C-alpha positions in Angstrom: 9.0 13.1 23.1 10.9 16.0 21.9 11.5 17.0 18.3 15.1 17.1 17.3 15.8 19.7 14.7 18.8 20.0 12.4 19.8 23.4 11.1 22.1 24.2 8.2 25.0 26.2 9.7 25.3 28.4 6.5 21.4 29.0 6.4 21.2 27.6 2.9 18.7 24.9 3.6 15.5 25.0 5.6 15.4 23.4 9.0 14.6 19.6 8.8 12.7 17.9 11.5 13.4 14.3 12.5 10.4 12.1 13.1 10.0 11.7 16.8 6.5 10.4 17.6 4.7 7.2 16.4 1.9 9.3 14.9 4.5 11.2 12.7 6.0 7.9 11.7 2.6 6.4 10.7 1.7 9.6 8.8 5.0 9.4 6.8 4.4 5.7 6.0 0.9 6.4 4.7 2.0 9.6 2.9 4.9 7.9 1.1 2.9 4.9 0.5 0.2 7.0 -1.2 2.7 8.7 -3.4 4.2 5.4 -4.4 0.8 4.1 -5.3 0.0 7.3 -7.2 3.2 6.9 -9.3 2.6 3.2 -9.9 -1.0 3.6 -10.8 -0.1 6.6 -13.1 2.6 4.7 -14.9 0.3 1.7 -15.5 -2.5 4.1 -16.7 -0.1 5.8 -19.0 1.7 2.8 -20.5 -1.0 0.1 -20.7 -4.5 0.1 -22.1 -5.6 -2.3 -19.4 -5.8 0.5 -16.7 -8.0 3.6 -17.3 -8.1 6.6 -14.9 -10.0 9.7 -16.1 -8.0 12.3 -14.3 -5.0 13.1 -12.0 -7.5 13.9 -9.2 -9.2 10.5 -9.5 -5.7 8.9 -9.6 -4.7 10.7 -6.4 -7.8 9.9 -4.5 -7.6 6.3 -5.7 -4.0 6.0 -4.5 -5.2 7.2 -1.0 -8.0 4.7 -1.1 -5.6 1.9 -2.2 -3.2 2.7 0.5 -5.9 2.6 3.2 -7.2 -0.7 1.9 -3.9 -2.3 1.5 -2.9 -1.3 5.2 -6.3 -2.6 6.3 -5.6 -5.9 4.4 -2.2 -6.3 6.0 -3.7 -5.6 9.5 -6.4 -8.3 9.0 -3.8 -10.7 7.6 -1.7 -10.2 10.7 -4.6 -10.7 13.1 -5.6 -14.0 11.4 -2.0 -15.2 11.4 -1.6 -14.3 15.0 -4.9 -16.2 15.9 -3.5 -19.4 14.2 -0.1 -18.9 15.6 -1.6 -18.6 19.1 -3.3 -21.9 18.8 0.0 -23.8 18.9 2.7 -25.1 16.6 0.9 -28.2 15.1 1.2 -28.8 11.4 -2.6 -28.1 11.0 -2.2 -24.7 12.7 0.8 -23.8 10.7 -1.1 -24.7 7.5 -4.2 -22.8 8.5 -2.1 -19.7 9.3 -0.5 -19.7 5.8 -3.7 -20.7 4.1 -5.8 -18.1 5.8 -3.1 -15.4 5.2 -3.1 -16.3 1.5 -7.0 -16.3 1.5 -7.1 -12.8 3.1 -4.4 -11.4 0.7 -5.9 -12.8 -2.4 -9.5 -12.2 -1.5 -8.8 -8.6 -0.6 -8.0 -7.8 -4.2 -11.7 -8.5 -5.0 -12.8 -6.2 -2.1 -10.3 -3.5 -3.4 -11.7 -3.8 -6.9 -15.2 -3.5 -5.7 -14.4 -0.7 -3.4 -12.7 1.3 -6.3 -15.6 0.6 -8.5 -18.1 1.7 -5.8 -16.2 4.9 -5.0 -15.0 6.0 -8.5 -17.6 4.2 -10.7 -16.5 4.7 -14.3 -13.6 7.1 -13.6 -11.3 4.2 -12.9 -11.4 0.6 -14.3 -9.2 -2.3 -15.2 -9.6 -4.2 -18.3 -8.7 -7.8 -19.0 -9.1 -11.3 -17.6 -11.7 -11.7 -14.8 -13.0 -8.1 -15.1 -9.5 -6.7 -14.6 -8.7 -8.4 -11.4 -5.5 -9.7 -12.9 -4.3 -6.3 -13.7 -5.3 -5.0 -10.3 -3.2 -7.9 -8.7 -0.3 -6.9 -10.9 -0.6 -3.3 -9.8 -0.9 -4.1 -6.2 2.0 -6.4 -6.2 4.1 -3.8 -8.0 3.1 -1.2 -5.4 4.0 -3.5 -2.5 7.4 -4.3 -4.2 8.2 -0.7 -4.9 7.2 0.3 -1.2 9.6 -2.4 0.0 12.4 -1.2 -2.3 12.0 2.4 -1.1 12.0 1.3 2.6 15.2 -0.7 2.1 16.8 2.1 0.2 15.9 4.5 3.1 17.3 2.2 5.7 20.6 2.0 3.9 20.9 5.8 4.1 21.3 5.6 7.8 
């Protein structure tokens, strides 16, 4: 694949490069996702006492970890769903597909919370019901919603 470059005829703007490879597209997805996670986590840490992050550096690293864990969760959920979808279109298989998807998505929040605790120890924590898992779920759902809104806005620009 070649990279298409757009130049400003008047020389006022730097050259902008269009994404042309799958690796570049994946990089941008993770990069933008991590920045969105950083903003959402930062806003929750600033405006509620249920989320504590000791520094911007910790918040930045946590947003990268969250992005990787969320993408891994979605990959596992898709594999599980594909497994049950491949078994046929019976009512039981359909039920199991949705139940297992829910189980992976819900259970992953506990894994994410433990991962953040393991990596960052006391530098980041969530307070509240069930050792903060409710606030983590609220934050993760907010991150996913904001990512979806940004993607939809981006697609409308075309």
